[in-house]
N, C-alpha and C positions, 0 to 999 in steps of 0.2 A: 505033246502036251505036256504043259508045265506043272509039275508036281506042286501041290500047295502046302506039301510037307506032313509031318505025323500030327494028328490030334494030340493035344496035351493028355497026359497020363495022370493028371491031378484027379482027385475025386470030385464026385456032385457036390460036395458040402457047400453050404452056403448060410450067412447069416444076412438078415434085413434089418437095418435100422430103422425103427419106425419113424414116420412122418416127423420133421422139424420145423415147427413154425411155418408150415405150408410150402416147405422147400426152399425157404430162404435162410441162407447160410452166410455168415461173416467170415472175415479173413481169420479170427480164433479159431472157429469151427472147422474152416478148411484145414488150417495147420495141424490142428488135433488129429483130424481124421487121417491126414497123409501120414502123421507120425504113427499112428496106430497101424496104417497100412504096412509100412516100412517094417516096424517092430513084429510084427506076425507073418510077414514075407508073404502076403497076400498078392496073387499074381493079376488080380483084376477086381475093378469094384464097377458097378453099373447103375446109374439113376433109372429106376423103374418108372413105368407109366402113372404110378401114384405118388411120385414125387418122394420116393424114399431111396436110400442108399443100399445096395446089394453087395456084400462081399463075397466073391466067388473063390470056389476052389482052397478053401480054407483047411489046415491041417486038422482033421476030427478031433485029435486028442486035445487040442489047443482052444476047440470052440467054446467050452465054459469060461476060460479067462479070457477070451476075447469078446464075450457077450458081457462079462462083468466090465472091461475096460470101458465099454460103449455105454453102458449104463442101462442094459437090457436085463430083465430078470430072468432067471434061470427058468423058471416056467412062467409062460404068459398065456395064462387061459382066456380064451375067446369072450371078450365082453359082450354078450348077448343084449344088455340093455344102454348099447352105444353104437354108433354107426362104424361101419368097417373101416372106412377111412375116408378123408376129405382132401381133396386137391383143389388148389386156388391159382388163378394167375396173380401177377404182380401187384394189379390193381391201378388204384387211381394215382397213387404216389409214385410209381416207377413206370408207367406206361403212358405216353400220350394219346392213347385210343381210349384208357380207361376213365369210366366214369362214376364207377362205385368202387368202394374200398373192399376188394375180394378178400384178401389176407384175414382181416378183421372178421370179416362175416365167416369165413372159413374156421378160424379159431372158436367163436361162439358155437359153432354146430357141432366141432369136435367135442366140445366141452358137455354138450348137451346128454343128461342123464333122464332115460326115458322110463316110463311107469310101467312098460312091458317088455318082456323080451322078445327080440325081433326074430322072425321065422327063418331068415337066412341074411347072409352079408349084404350091407347096404352102402353102396359106394356114391358118394357127393363130389360133384363138379362144381365150382363156383367161377363163374366168368365175370370180369368187371365191365364189361362192355357185348354188344352183339355180335362181336367177332368170334367170341365164343372158344377162346383158346383151350379151356378145360372140357371141351367137348361135353358141355352141359347137358344137350339133348339127348345123349346115350347114357346116361347115368340113373342110377334108380332114384336119386334126387338131383336136379339140375337148377342153379340159379343163373340168372342173364343179366347183368346190370343195363339199366337205361336211364334217361335224364329223368323219367318219373319215377323210378324205384324199380325195384327186383321183380323179375319174373320167374314164377316157379314152375317147374315141370315134374312128373313123375313117371314113374315105370318105365325108362329108358333102360337100354342094354347093347352093349357093344360086342358079345360074345359070338357065339357060332351061330345064334339064331337073333340078329340085331334086330331092335325095335326104338323108334323115335318116341322118347317120352311125350306124354299129353302135357298140355297146357293146364295148371289148376288155377292159377291167379295171377295178377301183374299188377305193377304200380305199388308195390309193397315196400314199407318201411323195414329195418331190421327186426323190431320186435314183432311184427306182423308175420314175418319170414318165419322168425322161430317158434311161434304159436302154429302156423299153418304147418310146419314140418312135423311138429308134435302130432297135431291132428290126422294127417296123412299116415304117419307112422303107425298112430294107435289103432287106425282102421285096418291098415296091412299087417298088424300082427294080431288082432283078434279077429279076422276073417280068412285069413290065408288057410289053406288046407294043407298043412305039414310044411316042410322046408322047400319053399318055392321062393325063387327071386321073383322082385316087384313086377318085373316085365311079363314073366307069365302068369302071375296074379291078375294083373289087369286085364289081360286076355281073356281069363277065367270069368272074372268076377263082373267086369264090364266098366268102360271108365265113365258112364254116367250116374250108375248106381253108386259108384265110389265117390263122385262129387256130391251127390246127395247125402252119404253118411258123412262125409269128411266135414260139410257146410251145415248137416243137421235139418235138411230139408226132406 
């Protein structure tokens, strides 16, 4: 049997760089991040499923300085009035299959300031076509682009108890999407019993009752 060699003895410390423009980086961004990686002797970096960059095995004494160089506040309180993260595909500008501008839509959603604190983290996947590269059907909020506009799904989850989200509406323009996301999250925020993810909330609350409250019927 061939030995795989010893595991690294480096600590399990890490720093996650928050999402940068839906994961799109310029040559200058890459150079700056590479320079920082070398300067702090970071052994490995990983692109996460949330389109963020995770610096692994960082010397704990240097974590504050690393965060400062990356522009990350020393303490980042959980923004309960905003979605947890938004991931988006390259969209119509960079993909031959794209029919909608996923990065632009993702930026609009990430900037939404909500009227109510969210019960739990909300993950958003924005896919610019029906191929659905951002796995929108298994996100708390999922958008899928089509020729007729956006399709919006709610209550998806890809964790230990996966759930395909329910279709809420389709044929939406950008303004309609943002309005409907606000309405969906308002119902979720005010009706969820405690800290529960959207998938479990929909299972408990019922999708038909949820739709009725969202659309005021």
